[in-house]
C-alpha positions in Angstrom: 0.0 0.0 0.0 2.8 2.4 0.9 4.8 1.4 -2.1 1.8 2.2 -4.4 1.3 5.6 -2.8 5.1 6.3 -3.2 4.9 5.4 -6.9 1.9 7.6 -7.4 3.6 10.5 -5.6 6.7 10.1 -7.8 4.6 10.0 -10.9 2.9 13.2 -9.8 6.2 15.0 -9.1 7.9 13.8 -12.2 5.1 14.9 -14.5 6.3 18.5 -13.9 9.6 17.5 -15.8 10.0 16.8 -19.4 11.6 13.3 -19.1 11.0 10.4 -16.6 13.2 7.3 -16.3 12.0 3.8 -15.1 14.5 1.3 -13.7 13.9 -2.3 -12.6 16.4 -3.8 -10.1 17.6 -7.5 -9.8 14.7 -8.3 -7.5 12.1 -7.0 -10.0 11.3 -3.8 -8.1 10.4 -0.9 -10.3 11.6 2.6 -9.6 11.2 6.0 -11.2 13.6 8.9 -11.4 14.3 12.0 -13.4 18.0 11.1 -13.4 19.1 8.6 -16.0 20.9 5.5 -14.7 22.2 2.1 -15.9 19.4 0.0 -17.2 16.9 3.0 -16.9 14.3 3.3 -19.6 13.0 6.8 -20.6 9.2 7.3 -20.2 7.3 10.2 -21.7 4.2 10.9 -19.7 0.9 11.1 -21.6 -1.1 14.3 -21.8 -3.9 12.6 -19.8 -1.5 12.2 -16.8 -1.2 15.9 -16.1 -3.9 18.2 -14.8 -3.6 21.9 -15.5 -4.1 23.9 -12.3 -4.2 27.3 -14.1 -7.8 28.5 -14.1 -9.3 29.6 -17.4 -9.1 33.4 -17.9 -12.5 35.0 -17.5 -13.4 37.8 -20.0 -13.1 41.3 -18.7 -16.5 42.9 -18.7 -16.9 46.2 -20.6 -17.7 49.4 -18.7 -21.2 49.3 -20.2 -21.8 45.9 -18.8 -20.6 47.0 -15.3 -23.1 49.8 -15.3 -26.6 48.6 -14.5 -28.9 50.2 -17.0 -31.5 52.4 -15.3 -34.8 52.7 -16.9 -35.5 56.3 -17.6 -39.1 57.2 -17.1 -40.3 60.1 -19.2 -41.5 62.9 -17.0 -45.2 63.5 -17.5 -45.8 66.9 -19.0 -48.3 68.9 -16.9 -49.8 71.8 -18.7 -49.3 75.1 -17.0 -52.5 76.3 -15.4 -53.0 80.0 -15.9 -54.7 81.5 -12.9 -57.7 83.5 -14.0 -57.5 87.1 -12.9 -60.7 88.7 -11.4 -62.3 91.5 -13.2 -61.4 94.9 -11.8 -63.5 97.2 -14.0 -66.9 96.5 -15.5 -69.1 99.5 -16.3 -71.4 101.0 -18.9 -69.6 103.8 -20.8 -72.5 104.6 -23.2 -75.2 105.7 -22.9 -74.6 108.0 -19.9 -76.7 107.9 -16.8 -79.9 110.2 -17.1 -79.4 110.5 -20.9 -82.4 111.1 -23.1 -82.8 109.2 -26.4 -84.8 111.1 -29.0 -86.3 109.0 -31.8 -83.6 106.3 -31.7 -84.8 102.9 -32.8 -81.3 101.5 -31.9 -79.5 102.4 -28.8 -75.8 101.5 -28.6 -74.5 100.1 -25.3 -70.7 100.2 -24.8 -69.2 98.3 -21.9 -65.7 98.7 -20.4 -64.1 95.4 -19.1 -60.7 95.1 -17.4 -59.0 92.7 -17.8 -60.3 91.8 -21.3 -63.3 89.5 -21.4 -62.3 85.9 -21.0 -63.2 83.5 -23.8 -65.3 81.4 -21.5 -67.3 84.4 -20.1 -70.1 86.4 -21.5 -72.1 89.6 -21.0 -75.8 89.9 -20.4 -77.8 93.1 -20.5 -80.5 93.6 -17.9 -83.3 96.1 -18.9 -85.8 96.9 -16.2 -84.8 93.9 -14.1 -85.3 91.5 -17.1 -82.6 89.9 -19.3 -82.5 91.6 -22.7 -81.6 89.3 -25.6 -79.0 86.6 -25.0 -75.6 86.6 -23.4 -72.9 87.9 -25.8 -69.1 87.6 -26.1 -69.0 91.3 -27.2 -68.8 94.4 -25.2 -70.5 96.4 -27.9 -74.2 95.7 -27.7 -77.5 97.2 -28.9 -81.0 97.9 -27.6 -83.6 97.8 -30.4 -87.0 99.4 -30.4 -87.2 100.1 -26.7 -90.6 101.5 -25.7 -91.0 105.1 -24.8 -90.5 106.0 -21.2 -88.0 105.7 -18.4 -85.8 102.6 -18.2 -83.1 101.2 -15.9 -80.2 99.4 -17.4 -77.2 97.4 -16.2 -75.2 94.4 -17.2 -73.7 91.3 -15.6 -70.7 89.1 -16.4 -71.4 85.4 -16.6 -69.0 82.4 -16.6 -69.5 79.2 -18.5 -72.0 78.0 -15.9 -74.0 81.2 -16.1 -72.8 82.2 -12.7 -72.7 86.0 -12.1 -69.1 87.1 -11.7 -69.6 90.8 -11.6 -72.3 93.4 -12.0 -71.9 96.8 -13.7 -73.1 100.2 -12.7 -76.8 100.9 -13.2 -78.0 103.8 -15.3 -81.3 105.4 -16.1 -82.3 106.4 -19.7 -85.3 108.2 -21.1 -86.6 107.2 -24.4 -88.7 109.8 -26.3 -90.5 109.3 -29.6 -92.4 111.9 -31.6 -96.0 111.0 -32.3 -96.8 110.0 -35.9 -99.9 112.2 -35.8 -99.0 115.7 -36.8 -100.7 118.6 -35.2 -103.8 119.6 -37.2 -103.9 116.5 -39.2 -106.9 115.2 -37.3 -109.8 117.4 -36.5 -112.7 116.6 -34.3 -116.0 117.2 -36.3 -118.1 120.0 -34.9 -121.5 119.1 -33.5 -124.4 120.1 -35.6 -126.7 122.5 -33.8 -130.4 121.9 -34.4 -132.4 125.0 -33.6 -135.3 124.5 -31.3 -138.8 125.2 -32.9 -140.7 128.0 -31.3 -144.1 127.1 -29.8 -147.1 128.8 -31.3 
């Protein structure tokens, strides 16, 4: 058992050298050496008798492989919300308060709005506490065929839900119209006087 282990150890050591010599003595014992001697026989170890202890070289990873890719999430674009400014000025510039309209079938109403009227808002005229016409996107409006007499007029600013945002100043106007009947064109017929008969 010890002899077999010694032979195996010798084979392992000698495999590191290029040439191995085997010698058999007179008693038939076999020995191995790396030094040639009398009666020694040269033995070349086979490739299968050696084991390479050098580990295989691992490939060097590239810098891109060392860096863990991070998923870039596109930032959601949030539209900028423009704060709506409140109206500071809203008034009737024309007609003037206490103004008299003589024979005008169309009365122009000019409104002043600051800041400018928002696209979602509208203007509604109120004549004698009743809405006149429909809400408009314009600040240049008209009253058509207003009856003769005294009238109160103001306007309101409405949002998209018809909620009143602001009310203008209130004015009073007087509408006069000339009668179509000219003086003297119509005469009341005189009564016919029947004389009373005298009694005999």
